Every structure is written in structure tokens, then in C-alpha cells.
C-alpha positions in Angstrom: 17.6 5.3 -12.8 18.5 1.8 -11.8 16.1 0.8 -9.1 17.6 -1.5 -6.4 15.2 -4.4 -6.2 17.3 -7.3 -4.7 16.4 -6.7 -1.0 12.7 -6.2 -1.5 12.5 -9.2 -3.8 14.2 -11.4 -1.2 11.9 -10.1 1.5 8.7 -10.6 -0.6 9.9 -14.1 -1.5 10.2 -14.9 2.2 6.7 -13.5 2.8 5.3 -15.6 0.0 7.0 -18.7 1.4 5.4 -18.0 4.8 2.0 -17.6 3.2 1.9 -13.8 4.1 -0.2 -11.9 1.5 1.3 -8.5 0.8 1.2 -5.8 -1.8 3.6 -3.0 -2.5 2.1 0.5 -2.6 3.3 4.0 -2.2 6.0 5.3 -4.4 6.8 1.7 -5.6 3.3 1.4 -7.0 3.4 4.9 -8.6 6.8 4.1 -10.2 5.6 0.7 -11.5 2.7 2.5 -13.2 5.0 5.1 -14.8 3.5 7.9 -12.8 6.7 9.0 -11.0 10.5 8.8 -11.8 11.9 7.8 -8.4 11.1 5.4 -5.5 11.9 6.8 -2.1 11.0 3.6 -0.1 9.0 0.4 -0.2 5.6 0.4 1.5 4.3 -3.2 1.8 0.9 -3.6 3.2 -0.5 -6.8 4.7 -3.6 -7.9 6.5 -1.7 -10.6 8.3 -1.5 -10.5 12.1 1.7 -9.1 13.6 2.9 -12.4 15.0 2.7 -14.1 11.6 4.7 -11.3 10.0 7.4 -11.2 12.6 7.8 -15.0 12.4 8.2 -14.6 8.6 11.0 -12.0 9.1 13.5 -14.4 10.7 17.0 -13.5 9.5 16.1 -9.8 8.9 17.0 -6.8 11.0 13.8 -4.9 11.7 12.2 -2.6 14.3 8.5 -2.1 15.2 7.0 1.4 15.7 3.6 3.0 15.9 1.7 3.2 12.7 2.4 6.9 12.7 0.7 10.1 13.8 -2.9 11.0 12.9 -4.4 10.3 10.4 -2.8 6.9 10.4 -4.7 4.1 12.2 -2.9 0.9 11.1 -2.4 -1.9 13.6 1.4 -1.9 13.3 4.4 -0.8 11.3 7.7 -2.6 10.9 10.8 -1.0 9.3 13.1 -3.5 7.7 16.7 -2.5 7.6 18.0 -2.1 4.0 21.1 -0.2 2.9 19.5 1.0 -0.4 15.8 1.9 0.2 13.8 1.7 3.4 11.1 -1.0 3.6 8.1 -0.4 5.7 5.6 -3.1 6.4 2.2 -1.7 7.3 -0.1 -4.1 9.1 -3.9 -3.8 8.6 -3.5 -0.5 6.8 -6.0 2.1 8.0 -6.5 5.9 8.0 -8.8 8.1 9.9 -11.4 10.0 7.8 -13.9 12.6 8.9 -16.5 9.7 9.1 -14.4 7.2 11.0 -11.5 4.7 10.4 -11.2 3.6 6.8 -9.7 0.1 6.5 -7.6 -0.1 3.4 -7.3 -3.8 2.4 -4.3 -5.4 0.9 -5.3 -6.1 -2.6 -2.5 -7.3 -4.9 -3.3 -6.0 -8.4 -0.5 -7.2 -10.6 3.1 -8.4 -10.5 5.9 -6.0 -11.5 9.6 -7.1 -11.5 8.7 -10.1 -9.3 6.9 -8.0 -6.7 3.2 -8.0 -6.1 1.9 -4.4 -6.5 -1.1 -3.0 -4.7 -4.4 -1.7 -5.9 -4.3 1.7 -7.5 -7.8 2.2 -6.2 -6.8 1.6 -2.6 -3.8 3.9 -2.9 -5.7 6.7 -4.7 -8.0 6.7 -1.6 -5.2 6.4 0.9 -3.3 9.3 -0.6 -6.4 11.4 -0.6 -7.0 10.6 3.1 -3.4 11.5 3.8 -3.9 14.8 2.1 -1.3 13.9 -0.6 -3.6 15.2 -3.3 -1.1 15.3 -6.2 -0.4 11.5 -5.8 -4.0 10.7 -5.3 -4.9 12.7 -8.5 -2.3 10.8 -10.5 -3.8 7.5 -9.5 -7.4 8.7 -10.1 -6.3 9.9 -13.6 -4.6 6.6 -14.2 -7.8 4.8 -13.2 -9.9 6.9 -15.5 -7.7 5.8 -18.4 -7.6 2.1 -17.4 -10.4 -0.1 -16.2 -10.7 0.1 -12.4 -11.1 -3.1 -10.4 -14.8 -3.2 -9.5 -14.1 -5.5 -6.5 -11.6 -3.1 -5.0 -14.0 -0.2 -5.6 -16.8 -2.0 -3.7 -14.5 -2.9 -0.8 -13.5 0.8 -0.5 -17.1 2.1 -0.9 -18.0 0.0 2.2 -15.7 2.1 4.3 -16.6 5.4 6.0 -15.2 7.6 3.3 -15.8 11.3 2.9 -18.6 12.0 0.3 -16.2 13.5 -2.3 -14.1 10.2 -2.3 -17.2 8.0 -2.5 -18.3 10.1 -5.5 -14.9 9.7 -7.2 -15.0 5.9 -6.7 -18.6 5.7 -7.9 -17.6 7.6 -11.1 -15.2 4.7 -11.8 -17.8 2.0 -11.7 
């Protein structure tokens, strides 16, 4: 499969130039790690305020919507128009857990094909909280084979996670 990267590269370059810290997660991250064979969309997270992000999107066609139905609790979501793959920008990524709202920080982990990719640790937790267990399990298995980022683990352990997720993260320390 030839993955169309031109649009997301142009967008992320513009974000970089505006000083907006971002990281690509979701299926893009899974694909970059060799864990899936197809990217369905681009999920870019940022901790930047909405006004800063919208200012950085000059020249792009985009719409803003709610962060999604429960369990999502992010501050905002922006869909950038692209003819090849949808691009969602998720501001201040957060998901409800049984213990409260878990804030999932934007933690760039590595660069792949000119795009900053997000933390496998953050996305393993986020997929578990979304009840997308197969994707979460793939990332936790990846993290068991590769050294997990201790800083990302500590950031996540400070959140109100369910006990089973805290245990999985502690096992990676």
C-alpha cells in the first residue's frame, strides 16, 4: 500500500512553523510501528489552545466539532479537509474513566516519514479507555518488547486510571 502523506506533512509543517506541538496517534501510529497494514485517518493530538491551532490553520479548510460522545472528554476536535485521508486534530486529548477524566498528554515519541508520532504508552491507555482492546493489546505487546518511556508512564500513572491499567503501566517500569 502506498500511503498518501503529502497533505499531513504539509499540515504538520505548518503546525511546526507556528510552534504548535503535535503528535500523530491512532492508526497512523500503529502503522508506523508495523502493527497494522492500513491507515484510516490521521489523528493529531495537541495540548495547544484552540485559538492558537485555528490561527495556525490559515489556508486550510476545516470544521470544528465536539470532541465526540462519551467516553471522550477532549477540549475540541477539528477536522481538516483532505481528499485522501481524513485528518482530525484533537485538542487537549482526554477520556473519561471510571475514576474521572484522564488527560492524555501530547508526547511526541519519534519521527516517522517526516511526521512526529505519538507515544505508544499514551495510545495504549487511550485505546483501553475507548474499549478498543485489540489495538490497546497490540501497543502493550509492542511496549513489552521495546523499552517503554518512563516519563510517559509516570505522566499516565498520575491520571485517574482504572486499577487494571495502572497495573499494566507499572509492569512496564
